[in-house]
N, C-alpha and C positions, 0 to 999 in steps of 0.2 A: 504494499500500499504506499509506503514511504517513497518508492521509486516513482509512483504516479504523481504524488504531491511535489517531489523535488524536481520534476521535469522542467527544465529551463525552456522558455519560449524563444525559439529562433524564428525571426520574421520570414525566413525562407523555408521553413518546415512545411512542405506541401501536404504531408499526412495530417498534421494538425489543422491546417485550414480546410482540408477536405472534410474532416470530422465536424468542424464548426459549420460549414456550408450544409452538410447533410442534416443538421439539427434544424434548419430553417423550415418552418411549417409550410404546408400547402393549403390552399383554400378550395372548398367546394361551394359552387353556386348552382342552385336550382331555381329557374325562372319559369313563370307561366304567363306568357303574354302573347301567345300566337292568336291571330285573328280567327283561326279555324276552331279554337276552343269554344265549347258550348257555354262557358262561364257559369257552370253549375257545379256544386259540391266542392269539397276540399280534397286535396291530394296529400297523403300521409308520406313523409320522407323519413327513411331510416338509413343509417350508415353502420355497417358491420354489426347489425343486430340492435343497435341503440337508436331509439326514436329521436329525431332531431326536431320535429315539428310538422306543421301542416302549412300548405300553400293554397291560397285562394287565387282566383283569376286576378291578374295585374300585380301579384306579389312576387318577391324574390327572397329566397332563404340562402343565407351564406354561413358556412361553418369552417372553422380552422381545423386542420387534421395533420397527423404526422405523415411524412412521405412514406411511400410503400404501397403494397397491394390493399385494395378495399373492395367492398361490395355495397353498391347503392341499391336501395329497394324503395320504389315508389308505388303507392297503391291508391286507387280511387274507391276502395272497399269492395269492389266487385272484381276487378282485374288488378294485377300487379306486374311489375317488371323488376327483375334483379339484374343489375349491370355490374360485372366485375371490371375494375380499372386499376391502373397503377399511377400513383401521384408522385411526381418528381419534387425534390426540394424547391420551394418557392413558386411552384406552378399553381395557376388558378384553373381548376377543372370545372368546366361549365356544362350544364345540361339544361335543355328546354323540355318541359313536360306539357302535353296537350291532352285534355279530357275531351274526346271528340265523339260525335254521333256516328253510328253505323247505319247500315241500310235498314235494320229493324228498329232502330230507336224511335223514329217519328210514327210509324204505324202502331207500335205498341203504346206510345204516349196517347194516341187518339183512342185506342180501345181500353187501355188500362189506367191511363193517367201517369204512367211512368215507363221508362225504357232504359236499356243498358247504355252506358257511356263507356267507350273504349279508350284505352290509354296508349299514347305514343310518347316515347322518350327518345331524344336524340342529343348527341353530344354537339356542342357548339365550339368551333375552333377559335 
């Protein structure tokens, strides 16, 4: 343990600076602003099994995370998408979620007053 504490900082030590850079957090942003969205219901956003919150139409959710592999899960309570991705140090990982109508949505709304809303999630560069 003393060897770690007694380590002298050398400004040219590439390994040290790489470790510092690797600790830089990444950011996850999920937005819901597509005009094709039906603007109904909330979307539930989870990262690595932990619920981050919900997103209504027009809102954006941002979360700081450690670099490395992750699993993003977005659900509209009927359908869900699970997306694996790898975040690099300092990267902003952006996704757009769309709660959209399908070909059965509107006929079922006329008959039953409700219909299924389908979920589309795409990565934004």
